[in-house]
N, C-alpha and C positions, 0 to 999 in steps of 0.2 A: 022457270026462268023467263023474264020479260024479253020479248023480241027486241033486237038491237035497234030497229027503226023507231020504236016507241018507248025505249027504256029511259029516255031523258028528254025533258022539255027545257030548251035553252033559257026560257024565261024564269025558270025556278032557281037558277044559279047554284050555289053550293048546297048540296043535300047530304043527308046521312046515307051511307052505302053499306051493303052487306056482301061479303065474299060468297062466291058460289062453292067454295070448298066445303066438303062434308065434315060434320062433327060427330059422326057415328062411332062405332067401336073401332079402336085402333087396329091397324093392320100389322100383324106380326110376321116377320120374315126371319128365317134362320140365318145365322152368320155365314154358313156355307153357301146358301143361296145368294146372299148379299154379295159375298166375295166373287161368286161366279158372274154376277151382273156387273160389278164394279171393275173387275180386272181388265176387261177389254178397254174400258174408258181410261183407266189409269195408264195402261200401256200406250194408248194413243196420245195421251197428254204429255208423256214423259219420254217417248222413244228417242228424242233428240239428245237427251243427256248422255246416253251410253256411248255416243260417238263424239261427244264434246270434250276436248282435252281440258277445258277449264273445270269441268265436273271432277275429273280424276285428280287434278292437281289441288282441288279444294279439300279433298278428304284428309290428307295428312296435315294440311293447314288448320283444319278444324280441330283435329286432335292436339296439335301443338298449342293452339290458343286455349283449349280446355285445360291442358296441363298447367298453364300459368294463371288461370282465372282464379281470383280470390272469391271466397264465399260472399254472397250478397248480404250486406248488413241487415239485421232484423228490422230496423226502422227505416229501411230504404223505401222509396215510393213504389207502389204497385205499378207495373208497366203493362200497357195494353194497346192493342190496335183494334178499332171498331170498324167493321165494314157493313155492307148491306147485301141482300140477295142479288146476285149477278153483278157484284162490284168487287172483283178480285179476291174473294174469300179463299178460293183454292190456291191462288198464288201466294197470299200471305201465310196460309197454313204451312206450305212447304218452306218458305223463308224462315218463319219463326221457329219451326221445329229444329232446324239445323242451327239457327242462331242461339236458341236456348241450350242446345247441347254444348256449343262452344263456350258459353258463358256460365255453365253449371247452374242454370236456372230451371225451376220447376214450371213447366209450361202446360197450359190447358187450352183447349178449344171449347168454347161454350156456345149455346144457342140462345135460349131465352132465360136461362138460369143464371145465378151468380157464380163466380169462380169458387171452387172449393177451397177450404182452409189450407194454407201452405203454398198457394199459387203465387208465383213471383212475376210471371209474364203470361198474359192470356190474349187470345183472339176471340172476339165476339162477332159472330157472323150476321148479327142483326143490330148491334149497338144498342140493345135494350137492357143492359145491365143497370143496376141502381148504383150510381156513382157516389152518392153521399156516404154510403157504407164502406166504400173502398179507399177513401182518402187516408193518407196522401197518395197521389197517383200522378203519373205522367202518361198521357195518352195521345194517340193519333186517330183522328176520325176521318174516314175516307168516304167521300160522297161522289156519286155519279148522277148524271142527268136522269131524273126519274123516267123520262120518256124512253130513254135507251134501256133502262132497267125493265120497264114494262114490255118492250119489244123482245128483249132477250129472254125474259121470264116466260113470255108466251110460248116461244119455240121450245124452251127447255122443259116446261111443264107438260108438254104434249107427249114426252117420252120418259121423263125422269123416273127413277126407281125410288125416290124418296117416299116414305110410307104415308105422309100426310096427304099427298096427292091421290092416294088410293083409298082413303077413308070414305065410306058411303055417307050420303045425306039421308034425309027422312025417306026419300023414294028409292034408296039403295044405289044411287049413282054417285060415282067419284068425280072429283074435279077434273082429273085427266080424261075420263070418259066423256065428260061434257065438252071439253076443249076439242076432242077429236071427233065430236059429232056435229058441232056447229061450223059455219063458215068462218073464214079468217076475220072478217069484220066483226062478227058477234064475239068470236074468241078474244079479240083484242079489247073489246068493251068489258068482257069478263075479267081480263087481266088488269085493266085499269081499276075496276072495282076492288079486286083482290089487293092490289098495291095500296090503294087509298085506305081500305079497311085496316090494313096491317101497319101502315107507316105514317099516315097523315098527321095524326095527333102528336106522335113522337117527334117528327121532324119540325112541326110547327113550334114545339116547346123546346127544341134543342138549344142549348146555351152556346152561342157563337162567341161569347166574350170570355170564356174560361181560359185564363192564361196557361193552365196546365194541359190544355188540349190544342194540338196543332191540327188545323183544318187543312186537308189535302184533297184535291179533286182527282178523280179518275182520269179526266181528260189531260191534266198536267202530267200525271204519271205515265201516260201513253205518248207524251209529246217529246220534242227534241231536247227540252231542258230537264228531262227526268233525272239525269245523273245528279244534278245539284239537289234535287228533291230527296234522293236517296240519302245524301249526306245530311240534309236538314232533318230528316226523320230520326236518324240515330243520334244526332246532336241534341234534338229535343228530348229524346228518351234519357239522355244523360248517362249513357254507359261509358265505360273506359274506352280510350281511343282505339286500342287493338281490337276490341270487340265491335266497336262501331265500324271499323274497316272491314271486318268479316261480314257484318250486316250489309254494307254497301255491295260487296262482292256477291253476296247471295241474291240481292235484288237484281243485279245484272244477270246472274246465272239463270234465274228462273223466269226471265222475260219470256213471253209466249213463243216468240220465234225461235229462240234457242232451245226451249224446253221441248217443243213439239217437233223441231227439225223442219218446220215448214219455211219455205222461202217467202211466202206471202201470208199475212195475218188475216186471212179471210177464207173460211171453209163453210160450205153450206150442206154438209152431209146430214142425213136425216137424224142419225143418232150420234151427234158429236157435241160433247159438253162445251168445247171452245169453238164458237161459230166465227166470231170476228171481234177484234179489239177496236174497230173503228168507232169514232164518235159520230154522233148525229145520224145513226142508222134510222132513227124514228122518221126522218124526212122521207125515206123511201117506203115506209110501211104504214104510217098512220095517216088516215084520211082527215080532211077538215073537220068532220064530225067528231072524230076521236080527239083532235086537238082542242076543239071547243069544250068538250067534256072535261078534258084534263085541265084546261084553264079554269073552269068553274070549280073543280074539286081540289086542284093542287096548285093553282096560280101563286098563292103566297109562298108555298114551298119552293117553287121554281125561282122566284125572285130573291128569296132569302138566301139561297145558295148560289146566286149569281148566274142563273140560266135564263136566257132571253126567251120570251114567248114566241119569237119568230125565227 
């Protein structure tokens, strides 16, 4: 690994980058071990629901809507929501699972693969699906400021149980081991490279003009006008009015403050999946050198999706 102080010459501009993630033998973890690791995180993220009257009143409503839901026509468009790492994937996974139950839809969460045959609604946690093979479709693409995704990813990858972060490289060291060995400045440079390697080409090529895709920003979904966006999302998906109403209610229910039971949406616990929902966290954690590097590598992506360089 190149030292952070010499890893980039500003005069070079945009360069090809390589992630520090290992591509060695996959790490296998038993389901029991995975559940033991994930259960405390799941409970921390959802403890607010059990004391929320809205959650308990939602359950019979879901069953009632399901009982009246008509089978989705075979020629109906495929419905999907595409997110990115550290951009509300966990939130939409919860919303869509309940939403699919109410609408009698076959739901799948996918990563880098295509949704399996028979899927009617899916969540892609990287938005890397091949859309031409899925047409007709109606989709929602959620984008977050890449600088905030980089900062959030850096903190998350230092402790995550996701197996890719534990795969060894040629020297036998995992991405997580590297992040926890170097200082914060070097670790953030590593995370910038990882994000650039994984997302830059995809985001540069993303079709912003597709009328069947509604572009939604994370920042707007965290803002004061989010309730209107909830309605816009389900209106764009074109589902029946009663199901759309359930979808909006689920979006409200699973907002981070309600779901976790926290009064404030900012937690800096060492092993906490949900750290903070604030926008522009990058201003507190990225140095001028980091920002210059991001501008050289991801400047066109920032501007394409409406994010100011300053």
